[in-house]
DSSP file (Angstrom, degrees, kcal/mol; ACC not computed):
  #  RESIDUE AA STRUCTURE BP1 BP2  ACC     N-H-->O    O-->H-N    N-H-->O    O-->H-N    TCO  KAPPA ALPHA  PHI   PSI    X-CA   Y-CA   Z-CA
    1    1 A M              0   0    0      0, 0.0   115,-0.1     0, 0.0     0, 0.0   0.000 360.0 360.0 360.0 148.9   -4.0   -4.7  -23.0
    2    2 A S        -     0   0    0      1,-0.1     3,-0.1     3,-0.0     0, 0.0  -0.116 360.0 -61.7 -79.5-179.1   -2.9   -1.7  -21.0
    3    3 A N        -     0   0    0      1,-0.1    -1,-0.1   113,-0.0     3,-0.0  -0.001  69.5 -75.3 -54.4 161.1    0.3    0.1  -20.9
    4    4 A P        -     0   0    0      0, 0.0     2,-1.1     0, 0.0    -1,-0.1  -0.290  51.3-107.8 -57.9 146.8    3.6   -1.6  -19.8
    5    5 A D     >  -     0   0    0      1,-0.2     4,-2.1    70,-0.2     5,-0.2  -0.670  35.1-170.5 -80.3 101.1    3.8   -2.0  -16.0
    6    6 A A  H  > S+     0   0    0     -2,-1.1     4,-2.3     1,-0.2    -1,-0.2   0.805  81.3  53.7 -66.7 -33.2    6.4    0.7  -15.2
    7    7 A E  H  > S+     0   0    0      2,-0.2     4,-1.9     1,-0.2    -1,-0.2   0.956 112.2  43.7 -70.0 -44.1    6.7   -0.5  -11.5
    8    8 A L  H  > S+     0   0    0      2,-0.2     4,-2.3     1,-0.2    -2,-0.2   0.865 111.7  52.7 -70.2 -33.4    7.5   -4.1  -12.4
    9    9 A I  H  X S+     0   0    0     -4,-2.1     4,-2.9     2,-0.2     5,-0.3   0.980 111.8  47.5 -64.7 -52.5    9.9   -3.1  -15.2
   10   10 A A  H  X S+     0   0    0     -4,-2.3     4,-2.2     1,-0.2    -2,-0.2   0.871 112.3  47.9 -53.8 -38.7   11.8   -1.0  -12.8
   11   11 A A  H  X S+     0   0    0     -4,-1.9     4,-2.1     2,-0.2    -1,-0.2   0.921 115.1  45.9 -69.5 -43.7   11.9   -3.6  -10.2
   12   12 A A  H  X S+     0   0    0     -4,-2.3     4,-1.9     2,-0.2    -2,-0.2   0.848 112.3  51.4 -64.6 -39.5   13.1   -6.2  -12.8
   13   13 A R  H  X S+     0   0    0     -4,-2.9     4,-0.8    -5,-0.2    -1,-0.2   0.947 110.2  49.9 -65.8 -48.2   15.6   -3.7  -14.2
   14   14 A M  H >< S+     0   0    0     -4,-2.2     3,-0.9    -5,-0.3     4,-0.3   0.936 113.4  43.5 -61.5 -49.8   17.0   -3.1  -10.7
   15   15 A V  H >< S+     0   0    0     -4,-2.1     3,-2.9     1,-0.2     4,-0.4   0.846  98.9  72.3 -64.5 -31.9   17.5   -6.8   -9.8
   16   16 A R  H >< S+     0   0    0     -4,-1.9     3,-1.4     1,-0.3    -1,-0.2   0.800  86.9  65.7 -56.8 -27.0   18.9   -7.7  -13.1
   17   17 A E  T << S+     0   0    0     -3,-0.9    -1,-0.3    -4,-0.8    -2,-0.2   0.711  98.0  55.5 -68.9 -18.5   22.0   -5.8  -12.1
   18   18 A N  T <  S+     0   0    0     -3,-2.9    -1,-0.2    -4,-0.3    -2,-0.2   0.494  79.3 126.8 -88.0  -4.6   22.5   -8.6   -9.4
   19   19 A A    <   -     0   0    0     -3,-1.4     2,-0.8    -4,-0.4    26,-0.2  -0.138  56.9-139.0 -56.0 146.7   22.4  -11.5  -11.8
   20   20 A H  B     +a   45   0A   0     24,-2.2    26,-3.2     1,-0.1     3,-0.1  -0.886  44.9 144.3-109.9  98.2   25.3  -13.9  -11.7
   21   21 A A     >  +     0   0    0     -2,-0.8     4,-1.5    24,-0.2     6,-0.1  -0.446   2.1 145.3-137.4  63.4   26.0  -14.6  -15.3
   22   22 A P  T  4 S+     0   0    0      0, 0.0    -1,-0.1     0, 0.0    -2,-0.0   0.630  77.4  44.9 -80.6  -9.3   29.8  -15.1  -15.7
   23   23 A Y  T  4 S+     0   0    0     -3,-0.1    -2,-0.1     3,-0.1    25,-0.0   0.902 126.7  21.4 -94.7 -57.5   29.3  -17.7  -18.4
   24   24 A S  T  4 S-     0   0    0      2,-0.1     3,-0.1     1,-0.0    -3,-0.1   0.727  83.9-146.3 -84.3 -21.8   26.7  -16.4  -20.7
   25   25 A R     <  +     0   0    0     -4,-1.5     2,-0.8     1,-0.2    -4,-0.1   0.753  58.4 129.9  63.0  18.7   27.1  -12.8  -19.8
   26   26 A F        -     0   0    0     -5,-0.1     2,-0.5    53,-0.0    -1,-0.2  -0.829  43.4-163.7-107.8  88.8   23.3  -12.6  -20.4
   27   27 A K        -     0   0    0     -2,-0.8    53,-0.6    -3,-0.1     2,-0.4  -0.651   7.7-173.8 -87.0 128.0   21.9  -10.9  -17.3
   28   28 A V  E     -C   79   0B   0     -2,-0.5    16,-1.6    51,-0.2     2,-0.3  -0.944   7.6-165.1-121.8 142.7   18.0  -11.2  -16.8
   29   29 A G  E     -CD  78  43B   0     49,-2.4    49,-2.7    -2,-0.4     2,-0.3  -0.950   7.5-174.9-124.5 146.2   15.7   -9.6  -14.2
   30   30 A A  E     -CD  77  42B   0     12,-2.4    12,-2.3    -2,-0.3     2,-0.3  -0.990   6.9-172.6-139.8 148.3   12.1  -10.6  -13.4
   31   31 A A  E     -CD  76  41B   0     45,-2.4    45,-2.6    -2,-0.3     2,-0.3  -0.996   3.7-167.2-139.4 136.0    9.5   -9.2  -11.2
   32   32 A V  E     -CD  75  40B   0      8,-2.6     8,-2.6    -2,-0.3     2,-0.6  -0.941  14.3-142.6-119.0 146.5    6.1  -10.6  -10.3
   33   33 A R  E     -CD  74  39B   0     41,-2.4    40,-3.6    -2,-0.3    41,-0.9  -0.922  20.9-148.7-105.1 127.1    3.1   -8.9   -8.5
   34   34 A A  E >   -C   72   0B   0      4,-3.1     3,-2.2    -2,-0.6    38,-0.3  -0.450  32.4 -97.6 -84.7 167.4    1.3  -11.2   -6.1
   35   35 A A  T 3  S+     0   0    0     36,-2.1    37,-0.1     1,-0.3    -1,-0.1   0.687 124.2  62.2 -61.6 -19.8   -2.4  -10.8   -5.4
   36   36 A S  T 3  S-     0   0    0     35,-0.3    -1,-0.3     2,-0.1     3,-0.1   0.713 116.9-114.5 -73.9 -20.9   -1.6   -8.9   -2.4
   37   37 A G  S <  S+     0   0    0     -3,-2.2    -2,-0.1     1,-0.4     2,-0.1   0.230  73.2 133.0 100.0  -9.6    0.0   -6.3   -4.5
   38   38 A K        -     0   0    0     -5,-0.1    -4,-3.1     1,-0.0     2,-0.5  -0.441  51.4-133.2 -73.4 145.1    3.5   -6.9   -3.2
   39   39 A V  E     -D   33   0B   0     -6,-0.2     2,-0.4    -2,-0.1    -6,-0.2  -0.889  18.0-167.1-109.2 134.4    6.2   -7.3   -5.8
   40   40 A Y  E     -D   32   0B   0     -8,-2.6    -8,-2.6    -2,-0.5     2,-0.3  -0.929   8.5-159.0-119.5 140.7    8.8  -10.1   -5.8
   41   41 A V  E     +D   31   0B   0     -2,-0.4     2,-0.3   -10,-0.2   -10,-0.2  -0.820  11.9 177.7-126.8 160.1   12.0  -10.1   -7.9
   42   42 A G  E     -D   30   0B   0    -12,-2.3   -12,-2.4    -2,-0.3     2,-0.3  -0.983   9.0-158.7-156.1 152.0   14.5  -12.6   -9.2
   43   43 A C  E     -D   29   0B   0     -2,-0.3   -14,-0.2   -14,-0.2     2,-0.1  -0.910  35.7 -91.0-126.2 156.8   17.6  -12.7  -11.4
   44   44 A N        -     0   0    0    -16,-1.6   -24,-2.2    -2,-0.3     2,-0.4  -0.419  36.6-165.0 -65.8 142.8   19.3  -15.3  -13.3
   45   45 A V  B     -aB  20  54A   0      9,-2.6     9,-2.6   -26,-0.2   -24,-0.2  -0.944   6.5-172.1-138.1 108.9   22.1  -17.3  -11.4
   46   46 A E        -     0   0    0    -26,-3.2     2,-0.3    -2,-0.4     7,-0.1  -0.499   0.1-169.4 -94.0 167.1   24.5  -19.4  -13.3
   47   47 A N        -     0   0    0     -2,-0.2     3,-0.2   -26,-0.0     5,-0.1  -0.951  40.7 -94.1-151.6 171.5   27.1  -21.8  -12.0
   48   48 A V  S    S+     0   0    0      1,-0.3     2,-0.7    -2,-0.3     5,-0.1   0.624 114.4  73.2 -66.9 -15.5   30.0  -23.7  -13.4
   49   49 A A  S >  S-     0   0    0      3,-0.2     3,-2.8     2,-0.0    -1,-0.3  -0.334  99.5-142.5 -89.3  52.5   27.9  -26.7  -14.0
   50   50 A Y  T 3  S+     0   0    0     -2,-0.7    -2,-0.1     1,-0.3    -4,-0.0  -0.215  74.7  24.1 -53.1 132.7   26.3  -24.9  -16.8
   51   51 A P  T 3  S+     0   0    0      0, 0.0     2,-2.8     0, 0.0    -1,-0.3  -0.811  95.3  98.8-101.1  25.7   23.3  -24.9  -17.6
   52   52 A E    <   +     0   0    0     -3,-2.8    -3,-0.2    -5,-0.1     2,-0.1  -0.211  62.9 118.4 -72.3  56.5   22.3  -26.0  -14.1
   53   53 A G        -     0   0    0     -2,-2.8     2,-0.4    -7,-0.1    -7,-0.2  -0.362  66.7-103.8-103.2-168.2   21.4  -22.4  -13.1
   54   54 A T  B     -B   45   0A   0     -9,-2.6    -9,-2.6    -2,-0.1     2,-0.1  -0.971  28.9-130.3-120.5 133.6   18.2  -20.6  -12.0
   55   55 A C     >  -     0   0    0     -2,-0.4     4,-2.1   -11,-0.2   -12,-0.1  -0.448  22.0-117.7 -75.2 153.1   16.2  -18.4  -14.3
   56   56 A A  H  > S+     0   0    0      2,-0.2     4,-2.3     1,-0.2   -26,-0.2   0.928 115.5  50.3 -50.0 -53.3   15.1  -14.9  -13.2
   57   57 A E  H  > S+     0   0    0      1,-0.2     4,-2.7     2,-0.2     5,-0.2   0.927 109.1  52.1 -57.8 -44.2   11.3  -15.8  -13.5
   58   58 A A  H  > S+     0   0    0      1,-0.2     4,-2.5     2,-0.2    -1,-0.2   0.925 110.2  49.8 -57.8 -44.4   11.9  -19.0  -11.4
   59   59 A G  H  X S+     0   0    0     -4,-2.1     4,-2.4     1,-0.2    -1,-0.2   0.900 110.2  48.1 -61.8 -45.2   13.7  -16.8   -8.8
   60   60 A A  H  X S+     0   0    0     -4,-2.3     4,-2.5     2,-0.2    -1,-0.2   0.908 113.2  47.9 -58.6 -47.2   10.9  -14.3   -8.6
   61   61 A V  H  X S+     0   0    0     -4,-2.7     4,-2.6     1,-0.2    -2,-0.2   0.905 111.2  51.4 -66.6 -38.6    8.2  -17.0   -8.3
   62   62 A A  H  X S+     0   0    0     -4,-2.5     4,-2.7    -5,-0.2    -2,-0.2   0.897 108.3  51.4 -66.4 -41.7   10.2  -18.8   -5.6
   63   63 A A  H  X S+     0   0    0     -4,-2.4     4,-1.3     1,-0.2    -2,-0.2   0.931 110.2  49.5 -62.9 -40.5   10.6  -15.6   -3.6
   64   64 A M  H  <>S+     0   0    0     -4,-2.5     5,-2.2     1,-0.2     3,-0.4   0.932 114.2  44.4 -61.9 -40.5    6.8  -15.0   -3.8
   65   65 A I  H ><5S+     0   0    0     -4,-2.6     3,-1.5     1,-0.2    -2,-0.2   0.887 109.1  56.1 -68.1 -36.4    6.2  -18.6   -2.6
   66   66 A A  H 3<5S+     0   0    0     -4,-2.7    -1,-0.2     1,-0.3    -2,-0.2   0.758 104.6  55.6 -64.4 -24.6    8.8  -18.3    0.1
   67   67 A A  T 3<5S-     0   0    0     -4,-1.3    -1,-0.3    -3,-0.4    -2,-0.2   0.452 124.2-105.9 -85.5  -7.3    6.8  -15.2    1.3
   68   68 A G  T < 5S+     0   0    0     -3,-1.5     2,-0.3     1,-0.3    -3,-0.2   0.582  78.1 130.1  89.1  15.4    3.7  -17.3    1.6
   69   69 A E      < -     0   0    0     -5,-2.2    -1,-0.3    -6,-0.2    -2,-0.1  -0.699  32.1-177.4 -96.7 151.6    1.9  -16.0   -1.5
   70   70 A K        +     0   0    0     -2,-0.3     2,-0.4     1,-0.2    -1,-0.1   0.572  59.2  60.6-127.2 -12.9    0.4  -18.4   -4.1
   71   71 A R        -     0   0    0     -7,-0.1   -36,-2.1    28,-0.0     2,-0.4  -0.960  57.3-160.0-125.5 134.3   -1.1  -16.2   -6.9
   72   72 A L  E     -C   34   0B   0     26,-2.9    28,-0.5    -2,-0.4   -38,-0.3  -0.870   8.0-174.2-112.4 150.0    0.6  -13.7   -9.2
   73   73 A T  E     +     0   0B   0    -40,-3.6     2,-0.3    -2,-0.4   -39,-0.2   0.457  69.2  17.5-120.0  -8.5   -1.3  -11.0  -11.1
   74   74 A A  E     -C   33   0B   0    -41,-0.9   -41,-2.4    29,-0.2     2,-0.3  -0.973  58.4-162.3-164.9 150.9    1.4   -9.5  -13.3
   75   75 A V  E     -Ce  32 105B   0     29,-2.0    31,-3.2    -2,-0.3     2,-0.4  -1.000   4.1-175.2-141.4 143.0    4.9  -10.3  -14.6
   76   76 A A  E     -Ce  31 106B   0    -45,-2.6   -45,-2.4    -2,-0.3     2,-0.3  -0.997   3.6-175.6-133.4 141.3    7.9   -8.3  -16.1
   77   77 A V  E     -Ce  30 107B   0     29,-2.4    31,-3.1    -2,-0.4     2,-0.4  -0.991   6.2-171.6-133.0 142.3   11.1   -9.7  -17.5
   78   78 A I  E     +Ce  29 108B   0    -49,-2.7   -49,-2.4    -2,-0.3     2,-0.3  -0.999   9.0 164.5-142.1 137.3   13.9   -7.6  -18.8
   79   79 A A  E     -Ce  28 109B   0     29,-1.7    31,-1.3    -2,-0.4     2,-1.2  -0.956  46.1-105.4-144.2 161.8   17.1   -8.3  -20.6
   80   80 A D  S    S+     0   0    0    -53,-0.6    29,-0.1    -2,-0.3   -53,-0.1  -0.735  74.6 123.2 -85.7  88.6   19.9   -6.6  -22.6
   81   81 A S  S    S-     0   0    0     -2,-1.2    30,-0.3     1,-0.1    29,-0.2  -0.966  75.2-113.8-147.5 155.9   18.8   -7.8  -26.0
   82   82 A P  S    S+     0   0    0      0, 0.0     2,-0.3     0, 0.0    27,-0.1   0.796 104.9  23.6 -62.9 -31.5   17.8   -6.3  -29.3
   83   83 A T  S    S-     0   0    0     25,-0.1     2,-0.1    -3,-0.0    25,-0.1  -0.903 104.4 -78.1-130.4 158.9   14.2   -7.6  -28.9
   84   84 A A        -     0   0    0     -2,-0.3    25,-0.1    23,-0.2    -6,-0.1  -0.357  45.1-134.6 -60.6 129.4   12.2   -8.5  -25.8
   85   85 A V        -     0   0    0     23,-0.5    23,-0.2    -2,-0.1    -1,-0.1  -0.777  13.0-149.3 -92.3 121.0   13.1  -11.9  -24.4
   86   86 A P        -     0   0    0      0, 0.0     6,-0.0     0, 0.0    -8,-0.0  -0.511  33.6 -88.3 -86.5 161.2   10.2  -14.3  -23.4
   87   87 A P        -     0   0    0      0, 0.0   -10,-0.0     0, 0.0    20,-0.0  -0.205  45.7-103.1 -59.5 156.3   10.7  -16.8  -20.6
   88   88 A C     >  -     0   0    0      1,-0.1     4,-1.7    -3,-0.1     5,-0.1  -0.197  42.2 -95.2 -71.1 174.7   12.0  -20.2  -21.3
   89   89 A G  H  > S+     0   0    0      2,-0.2     4,-2.0     1,-0.2     5,-0.2   0.915 123.8  52.4 -58.8 -50.0    9.5  -23.1  -21.4
   90   90 A G  H  > S+     0   0    0      1,-0.2     4,-1.5     2,-0.2    -1,-0.2   0.907 110.9  46.8 -54.6 -46.4   10.1  -24.2  -17.9
   91   91 A C  H  > S+     0   0    0      2,-0.2     4,-2.5     1,-0.2    -1,-0.2   0.807 105.8  58.0 -68.2 -30.3    9.4  -20.7  -16.6
   92   92 A R  H  X S+     0   0    0     -4,-1.7     4,-1.7     1,-0.2    -1,-0.2   0.911 109.2  47.6 -64.2 -41.1    6.3  -20.3  -18.7
   93   93 A Q  H  X S+     0   0    0     -4,-2.0     4,-1.0     2,-0.2    -2,-0.2   0.850 110.1  51.9 -69.5 -32.0    5.0  -23.4  -16.9
   94   94 A K  H  X S+     0   0    0     -4,-1.5     4,-1.0     1,-0.2    -2,-0.2   0.898 110.8  46.7 -72.2 -39.7    6.0  -22.0  -13.5
   95   95 A L  H  X S+     0   0    0     -4,-2.5     4,-1.2     1,-0.2    -2,-0.2   0.843 110.9  52.6 -74.0 -26.7    4.1  -18.7  -14.2
   96   96 A A  H  < S+     0   0    0     -4,-1.7    -1,-0.2     1,-0.2    -2,-0.2   0.701 103.4  60.7 -77.2 -18.3    1.0  -20.7  -15.5
   97   97 A E  H  < S+     0   0    0     -4,-1.0    -1,-0.2    -3,-0.2    -2,-0.2   0.821 120.0  23.6 -73.7 -31.0    1.1  -22.7  -12.2
   98   98 A F  H  < S+     0   0    0     -4,-1.0   -26,-2.9    -3,-0.2     2,-0.3   0.422 120.6  56.6-117.6   2.2    0.6  -19.5  -10.1
   99   99 A G  S  < S-     0   0    0     -4,-1.2   -26,-0.1   -28,-0.2     2,-0.1  -0.974  78.3-116.3-132.0 150.6   -1.1  -17.1  -12.6
  100  100 A A    >   -     0   0    0    -28,-0.5     3,-1.7    -2,-0.3    19,-0.4  -0.360  38.6-103.3 -78.0 165.6   -4.3  -17.3  -14.7
  101  101 A G  T 3  S+     0   0    0      1,-0.2    19,-2.4    18,-0.2    20,-0.4   0.805 119.7  57.3 -59.5 -33.1   -4.0  -17.2  -18.4
  102  102 A A  T 3  S+     0   0    0     17,-0.2    -1,-0.2    16,-0.2   -29,-0.0   0.532  74.9 123.3 -77.6  -8.2   -5.1  -13.6  -18.6
  103  103 A V    <   -     0   0    0     -3,-1.7    16,-1.7     1,-0.1     2,-0.2  -0.400  67.2-117.5 -60.8 131.0   -2.2  -12.3  -16.3
  104  104 A P  E     - F   0 118B   0      0, 0.0   -29,-2.0     0, 0.0     2,-0.5  -0.500  25.9-162.5 -68.8 134.9   -0.3   -9.7  -18.2
  105  105 A V  E     -eF  75 117B   0     12,-2.3    12,-2.7    -2,-0.2     2,-0.6  -0.983   1.8-160.0-120.9 124.8    3.4  -10.3  -19.0
  106  106 A T  E     -eF  76 116B   0    -31,-3.2   -29,-2.4    -2,-0.5     2,-0.5  -0.935   4.3-164.6-103.6 121.7    5.6   -7.4  -19.9
  107  107 A L  E     +eF  77 115B   0      8,-2.8     8,-2.3    -2,-0.6     2,-0.3  -0.942  18.6 178.9-109.1 125.4    8.7   -8.3  -21.8
  108  108 A A  E     -eF  78 114B   0    -31,-3.1   -29,-1.7    -2,-0.5   -23,-0.5  -0.816  24.9-142.4-130.5 157.5   11.3   -5.5  -21.9
  109  109 A T  E >   -e   79   0B   0      4,-2.5     3,-1.9    -2,-0.3   -29,-0.2  -0.831  33.8-115.0-111.2 160.0   14.7   -4.6  -23.1
  110  110 A T  T 3  S+     0   0    0    -31,-1.3   -30,-0.1    -2,-0.3    -1,-0.1   0.638 116.1  63.2 -71.9  -7.8   17.2   -2.4  -21.3
  111  111 A D  T 3  S-     0   0    0    -30,-0.3    -1,-0.3     2,-0.1     3,-0.1   0.351 123.4-100.9 -85.7   1.3   16.7    0.0  -24.3
  112  112 A G  S <  S+     0   0    0     -3,-1.9     2,-0.1     1,-0.3    -2,-0.1   0.368  74.7 139.2  93.6  -6.1   13.1    0.6  -23.4
  113  113 A L        -     0   0    0    -31,-0.0    -4,-2.5    -5,-0.0     2,-0.3  -0.513  30.8-170.3 -69.7 141.1   11.4   -1.6  -26.0
  114  114 A T  E     -F  108   0B   0     -6,-0.2     2,-0.4    -2,-0.1    -6,-0.2  -0.958  18.1-165.1-132.9 153.9    8.5   -3.5  -24.5
  115  115 A T  E     -F  107   0B   0     -8,-2.3    -8,-2.8    -2,-0.3     2,-0.4  -0.989  15.1-150.5-132.1 122.8    6.1   -6.3  -25.7
  116  116 A L  E     +F  106   0B   0     -2,-0.4     2,-0.2   -10,-0.2   -10,-0.2  -0.815  32.0 141.1-102.2 139.5    2.9   -7.0  -23.8
  117  117 A T  E     -F  105   0B   0    -12,-2.7   -12,-2.3    -2,-0.4     2,-0.3  -0.737  38.5-113.9-149.9-167.2    1.5  -10.5  -23.8
  118  118 A T  E  >  -F  104   0B   0    -14,-0.3     4,-1.7    -2,-0.2     5,-0.2  -0.904  28.9-107.9-133.6 163.8   -0.3  -12.9  -21.3
  119  119 A I  H  > S+     0   0    0    -16,-1.7     4,-1.6   -18,-0.4   -17,-0.2   0.873 119.8  52.9 -59.1 -37.8    0.6  -16.1  -19.7
  120  120 A A  H  4 S+     0   0    0    -19,-2.4    -1,-0.2     1,-0.2   -18,-0.1   0.873 108.9  51.2 -71.0 -32.8   -1.9  -18.0  -22.0
  121  121 A D  H  4 S+     0   0    0    -20,-0.4    -1,-0.2     1,-0.2    -2,-0.2   0.836 112.1  46.5 -74.0 -25.1   -0.2  -16.5  -25.1
  122  122 A L  H  < S+     0   0    0     -4,-1.7    -1,-0.2     1,-0.2    -2,-0.2   0.788 128.6  24.1 -75.9 -28.7    3.1  -17.6  -23.8
  123  123 A L  S >< S-     0   0    0     -4,-1.6     3,-0.9    -5,-0.2    -1,-0.2  -0.536  74.9-177.1-139.0  67.8    2.0  -21.0  -23.0
  124  124 A P  T 3  S+     0   0    0      0, 0.0    -3,-0.1     0, 0.0    -4,-0.0  -0.453  77.2  17.9 -68.5 145.1   -1.2  -22.2  -25.0
  125  125 A G  T 3  S-     0   0    0      1,-0.2     3,-0.1    -2,-0.0    -5,-0.0   0.813  90.0-172.7  69.4  32.4   -2.4  -25.6  -24.0
  126  126 A S    <   -     0   0    0     -3,-0.9     2,-0.4     1,-0.1    -1,-0.2  -0.213  28.5-106.7 -69.1 155.1   -0.5  -25.6  -20.7
  127  127 A F        +     0   0    0      3,-0.1     2,-0.2     2,-0.0    -1,-0.1  -0.586  49.5 174.7 -73.4 130.9   -0.4  -28.7  -18.5
  128  128 A T    >   -     0   0    0     -2,-0.4     3,-1.2    -3,-0.1     4,-0.5  -0.794  49.6 -93.9-133.5 176.7   -2.6  -28.3  -15.5
  129  129 A L  G >  S+     0   0    0      1,-0.3     3,-1.6    -2,-0.2     4,-0.4   0.831 118.1  68.2 -60.3 -32.7   -3.9  -30.1  -12.4
  130  130 A A  G >  S+     0   0    0      1,-0.3     3,-0.9     2,-0.2    -1,-0.3   0.800  91.1  60.9 -57.2 -30.4   -7.0  -31.0  -14.5
  131  131 A H  G <  S+     0   0    0     -3,-1.2    -1,-0.3     1,-0.2    -2,-0.2   0.715 103.0  50.6 -70.3 -24.0   -4.8  -33.2  -16.7
  132  132 A M  G <  S+     0   0    0     -3,-1.6     2,-0.3    -4,-0.5    -1,-0.2   0.473  80.2 118.7 -94.6  -2.8   -4.0  -35.4  -13.6
  133  133 A D    <   +     0   0    0     -3,-0.9    -3,-0.0    -4,-0.4    -4,-0.0  -0.493  36.7 179.9 -65.1 119.0   -7.7  -35.9  -12.5
  134  134 A R              0   0    0     -2,-0.3    -1,-0.1     1,-0.1    -3,-0.0   0.128 360.0 360.0-111.1  18.4   -8.5  -39.6  -12.6
  135  135 A A              0   0    0      0, 0.0    -1,-0.1     0, 0.0    -2,-0.1   0.554 360.0 360.0 -48.8 360.0  -12.2  -39.4  -11.5
């Protein structure tokens, strides 16, 4: 796999500062690159009905969909953690819905550590539309 995606990491780092995390104090930023090349970002948004918040990855995917795009080609997630933080299970499924298994995912820390993976490695055996085919 190639080097970490500096543009996506920078976008995720920037939006992370906007996270609303008064309860966990764990800010996360995410950026996705759509098939068009445009970058969409999201940050986690908590609320008092904890844990009924929104993950950063879900926010980035929602921004991409709201803009009329349907396919993502790269992902970056950043958090202030000693090791790179992967997306939660629900966000892994969301990424798999809009990105192929080979889509690169860069997981980063605010200290500059990165881990490179793919959507398929994050979610092996993902649930797909093919599972719903009743032909």
